[in-house]
C-alpha positions as a printed Julia matrix, in Angstrom:
331×3 Matrix{Float64}:
  12.8   -44.27    2.78
   9.84  -45.84    1.22
  10.9   -45.47   -2.94
  13.39  -43.62   -5.11
  11.5   -41.2    -7.02
  13.93  -39.26   -9.54
  17.19  -37.99  -10.71
  17.88  -34.57  -11.24
  20.67  -32.35  -11.88
  20.1   -31.1    -8.38
  20.34  -35.31   -7.41
  17.51  -37.18   -6.34
  13.8   -37.53   -4.97
  13.06  -40.33   -2.47
   9.54  -41.26   -0.99
  10.11  -41.28    2.73
   7.97  -41.99    5.9
   7.63  -39.4     8.34
   7.16  -41.53   11.04
   6.38  -38.91   14.37
   3.24  -37.78   11.44
   2.71  -41.06    9.98
   2.6   -39.24    6.11
   4.58  -40.28    3.36
   6.58  -36.84    1.98
   8.25  -36.52   -1.14
  12.28  -35.75    0.16
  14.74  -33.45   -2.23
  18.38  -34.73   -1.26
  21.04  -32.22   -2.77
  23.92  -33.38   -4.07
  25.82  -30.07   -3.55
  25.25  -30.21    0.7
  25.5   -26.54    1.68
  25.3   -24.49   -1.73
  24.63  -21.3    -1.91
  22.02  -22.54   -4.32
  20.27  -24.74   -1.77
  19.92  -21.86    0.52
  18.69  -19.98   -2.04
  15.93  -22.49   -3.05
  15.28  -22.65    1.18
  14.58  -18.94    1.21
  12.36  -18.38   -1.53
  10.5   -21.6    -0.2
   9.8   -20.19    3.26
   8.82  -17.22    1.75
   6.38  -18.98   -0.36
   5.04  -20.7     3.17
   2.82  -17.52    3.65
   0.43  -18.26    0.72
  -2.33  -20.94    1.49
  -0.5   -23.57   -0.64
  -3.38  -25.58   -1.3
  -5.74  -22.75   -2.74
  -3.1   -21.31   -4.76
  -2.12  -24.71   -6.36
   1.47  -25.35   -5.3
   2.92  -27.74   -3.38
   3.6   -27.86    0.52
   7.06  -27.32    1.71
   7.28  -29.1     5.05
  10.97  -28.53    6.62
  14.24  -28.6     5.72
  16.93  -30.96    7.41
  20.45  -32.4     6.99
  21.45  -35.76    6.61
  24.89  -37.83    5.94
  25.92  -34.03    4.97
  23.11  -33.67    2.51
  20.45  -30.83    2.1
  17.21  -32.49    2.35
  14.04  -30.43    2.14
  11.08  -32.4     2.73
   7.66  -31.93    1.01
   3.78  -33.64    0.4
   3.48  -36.31   -1.64
   1.76  -35.67   -4.73
   1.15  -38.15   -7.9
   2.9   -38.02  -11.2
   3.99  -35.22  -13.49
   2.1   -33.22  -16.69
   5.38  -34.75  -18.37
   4.95  -37.97  -16.87
   0.66  -37.86  -17.82
   0.99  -36.86  -21.72
   4.27  -39.49  -22.56
   2.51  -42.21  -21.01
  -1.08  -41.63  -22.7
   1.11  -40.89  -26.09
  -1.2   -38.33  -26.83
  -2.31  -34.6   -26.66
  -5.07  -33.34  -24.14
  -8.57  -31.74  -24.77
  -9.48  -28.39  -24.41
 -11.47  -29.26  -21.58
  -9.04  -30.91  -20.03
  -6.36  -28.19  -20.83
  -8.78  -25.33  -19.38
  -8.4   -26.21  -15.0
  -4.72  -26.94  -15.69
  -3.77  -23.59  -17.25
  -6.48  -21.74  -14.78
  -4.64  -23.71  -11.53
  -1.04  -22.85  -13.18
  -2.27  -18.83  -13.15
  -3.84  -19.05   -9.87
  -0.25  -19.98   -8.85
   1.74  -17.66  -10.69
  -0.93  -15.23   -9.69
   0.37  -15.13   -5.95
   4.23  -15.26   -6.83
   3.83  -11.81   -8.78
   2.09  -10.86   -5.57
   5.38  -12.17   -3.84
   7.18  -10.64   -6.69
   8.66  -14.22   -6.84
   9.83  -15.79  -10.64
   9.71  -19.72  -10.92
  12.27  -19.75  -13.99
  11.54  -22.94  -14.16
   7.91  -23.59  -15.93
   7.86  -26.78  -17.48
   5.35  -30.0   -17.7
   8.07  -32.18  -15.76
   7.37  -29.2   -12.71
   3.58  -29.6   -12.85
   2.76  -31.93  -10.87
  -1.13  -34.11  -10.83
  -2.4   -34.3    -7.19
  -3.84  -37.6    -7.31
  -5.09  -37.76  -10.9
  -7.55  -40.97   -9.89
  -9.76  -38.85   -7.54
  -9.3   -35.16   -8.75
  -8.62  -35.35  -12.13
  -6.46  -32.93  -13.44
  -6.04  -31.13  -10.12
  -2.27  -29.32  -10.27
   0.6   -28.37   -8.11
   3.92  -26.19   -9.22
   6.38  -27.58   -8.5
  10.12  -26.92   -7.91
  11.47  -23.6    -6.79
  15.1   -24.45   -7.16
  15.67  -21.33   -9.74
  13.02  -19.34   -8.13
  14.12  -15.5    -7.42
  12.55  -12.43   -6.39
  11.87  -10.06   -9.62
  15.05   -7.89   -9.68
  17.66   -9.68   -8.12
  19.4   -11.57  -11.02
  22.0    -9.6   -13.71
  20.01   -9.05  -17.16
  22.1   -11.53  -19.71
  21.39  -14.52  -17.41
  20.87  -17.88  -18.65
  17.49  -19.82  -16.99
  15.21  -22.51  -18.23
  15.69  -25.44  -20.04
  16.01  -24.18  -24.01
  11.97  -25.76  -25.46
  10.7   -23.13  -22.52
  12.96  -20.62  -21.76
  11.87  -17.32  -22.55
  12.65  -14.41  -25.42
  13.75  -12.18  -23.17
  16.27  -14.44  -21.72
  17.12  -15.83  -25.17
  18.07  -12.04  -25.93
  19.44  -10.53  -22.56
  16.91   -8.67  -21.6
  15.69   -7.75  -18.39
  13.75  -10.41  -16.86
  10.23  -10.18  -15.09
   7.34  -12.18  -14.09
   6.37  -12.44  -17.27
   8.82  -14.73  -17.7
   6.95  -17.73  -16.46
   3.33  -16.63  -18.15
   5.86  -17.82  -21.72
   5.99  -20.71  -19.9
   2.53  -21.36  -19.35
   1.37  -20.77  -23.03
   4.37  -23.33  -23.7
   2.79  -25.77  -21.48
  -0.69  -25.42  -22.26
   0.74  -25.68  -26.43
   2.03  -29.07  -24.98
  -0.74  -30.03  -23.68
  -2.36  -29.48  -26.94
  -0.27  -31.27  -29.6
   1.45  -33.43  -27.52
   4.58  -32.4   -28.28
   6.85  -29.45  -27.49
   6.58  -26.09  -29.46
  10.39  -25.35  -29.4
  13.36  -27.41  -29.82
  15.25  -28.14  -26.39
  18.67  -28.46  -28.31
  19.55  -25.79  -30.48
  19.43  -22.33  -29.88
  19.57  -21.28  -33.6
  16.7   -23.56  -34.2
  15.08  -21.68  -31.6
  15.37  -18.72  -32.53
  14.01  -19.83  -36.13
  10.79  -21.78  -35.04
  10.42  -18.19  -32.79
  10.27  -15.88  -36.08
   8.35  -19.04  -38.05
   5.57  -19.62  -34.85
   5.19  -15.84  -34.05
   6.71  -13.36  -35.85
  10.65  -11.9   -35.24
  10.61   -9.56  -31.96
  10.62   -5.35  -32.36
  13.43   -3.52  -33.46
  13.99   -1.57  -30.2
  13.73   -5.4   -28.62
  16.35   -6.48  -30.6
  18.56   -2.74  -30.66
  18.31   -3.17  -26.79
  19.12   -6.81  -26.05
  22.58   -8.08  -25.37
  22.67  -11.18  -27.47
  21.1   -10.13  -30.55
  24.75  -10.6   -31.94
  23.84  -14.13  -31.96
  21.55  -14.73  -34.39
  20.42  -11.43  -36.09
  22.35   -8.58  -38.67
  21.77   -6.01  -40.11
  20.33   -5.96  -43.12
  22.78   -3.47  -45.21
  20.95   -3.98  -48.45
  17.97   -1.89  -47.52
  17.28    1.55  -46.65
  16.29    1.37  -42.97
  19.02   -1.54  -42.21
  16.77   -3.46  -40.07
  17.54   -6.71  -38.41
  17.74  -10.14  -40.44
  17.79  -13.42  -38.92
  21.57  -14.99  -39.43
  21.46  -17.89  -41.57
  23.02  -21.19  -40.49
  26.76  -20.29  -41.42
  26.98  -16.73  -39.97
  24.98  -17.89  -36.7
  28.91  -20.45  -36.7
  31.08  -17.77  -37.28
  29.36  -15.43  -34.81
  29.38  -18.06  -32.06
  31.76  -20.85  -33.23
  28.51  -23.3   -32.49
  27.1   -25.06  -35.79
  23.52  -24.9   -35.81
  21.53  -28.31  -35.94
  18.28  -27.15  -38.55
  15.89  -30.22  -38.0
  12.04  -30.0   -39.36
   9.24  -30.09  -36.41
   5.84  -31.32  -36.97
   5.23  -27.01  -37.0
   7.37  -26.56  -40.51
   3.78  -26.83  -42.79
   2.7   -24.74  -40.32
   2.26  -20.89  -41.83
   2.3   -19.45  -38.16
   0.74  -20.62  -34.97
  -3.08  -19.79  -35.73
  -2.47  -21.82  -38.37
  -1.07  -24.77  -36.8
  -3.53  -24.73  -33.78
  -6.12  -24.61  -36.36
  -5.0   -27.1   -38.35
  -4.52  -29.8   -35.99
  -8.21  -29.96  -35.28
 -10.36  -31.94  -36.54
 -13.63  -30.82  -37.76
 -15.4   -29.35  -35.28
 -19.45  -27.69  -34.4
 -19.46  -23.67  -33.88
 -19.35  -24.19  -30.32
 -16.22  -26.37  -30.73
 -14.29  -23.87  -33.04
 -15.38  -21.05  -30.76
 -13.52  -22.43  -27.69
 -10.46  -23.37  -30.02
 -10.28  -19.93  -30.62
 -10.64  -18.82  -26.83
  -7.86  -21.11  -26.51
  -5.98  -20.03  -29.59
  -6.64  -16.48  -28.09
  -5.25  -17.08  -24.62
  -2.28  -18.5   -25.69
  -1.55  -16.03  -28.03
  -1.32  -13.47  -24.75
   0.66  -15.75  -23.32
   3.45  -16.29  -26.11
   3.21  -12.44  -26.48
   7.33  -12.0   -27.85
   7.41   -8.49  -26.46
   7.35   -9.68  -22.23
   5.54   -5.85  -21.73
   2.76   -6.99  -24.0
   2.37  -10.3   -21.98
  -0.91  -11.15  -20.42
  -0.43  -11.37  -16.58
  -2.48  -13.62  -14.63
  -4.89  -12.15  -13.46
  -5.98  -11.01  -16.84
  -5.55  -14.67  -17.91
  -7.75  -15.88  -15.01
 -10.91  -13.15  -17.06
 -10.21  -14.55  -20.16
 -13.26  -16.24  -21.81
 -11.12  -19.76  -22.29
 -10.72  -19.69  -18.65
 -14.07  -18.71  -17.91
 -15.8   -21.32  -20.05
 -14.27  -23.79  -17.02
 -17.13  -25.97  -16.34
 -18.58  -26.1   -12.92
 -16.92  -29.28  -11.51
 -13.44  -27.35  -11.51
 -14.48  -24.32  -10.24
 -13.98  -25.22   -5.93
 -10.08  -25.39   -7.29
């Protein structure tokens, strides 16, 4: 054991020296011993071993072992998370920095899609910089503790931290790999604004933010979803009886949870397009075109309907990605 790295809900991560290989590794120590979730994570990690993790921008899993009745997972040692970088710098990234990160994430999710695996925990904490000093913005996807094959989870299962949770999870609709592309979109927005697009605490406020930025889910989605009743009511005052967002009071009556409606930095924007365009300082024609390309891909990733959300293979052909500087092309 060399250094303690971080605590998490699962246990902790420590920096260790592998005495046989002479290499530093990150060891994830689980609190719960041989629980079903750990066995599932190991199964997912072994499935991912079939990939060239270096080319696919996914953390390299070395081995699993037991230590004092704790289950341990050893991984290659990486640098710091995207969250660490942005919080430490206290400022958002430029489009030329956002681009390679997004491209590498899409490569990772294209590879996972080929295996039929959903990551289900996409957030800035789980995007690690490999070696930011020597390889700026070279990243790898980490933490497969919530990963599942497509089709295994029951509809209505709640996954992900709230701020990075996809609409189909919030509403209780079937899940697919599109869940992870929503997470990539949220990370793109986080890098651009330097703040999270959606709230972390209140589910009602999350749904209110969704409608404000991206519009209401389609009627057929709301008709089919398991959790529509929490957030929406039929508008009996209209001839069509369409769904409408409940008031905070109606939400509390339905769920027993008090809504915490808080103002965010996006309140004064009409929608996502307005927020992105209004965030940029005065730009020349080339910079404006780049911003519009970014916005286009962002909207494609954040489509409320998962069936219409862009897939990673299509995203890699998007003009925002294909403008990637030559220095990053080797990744």
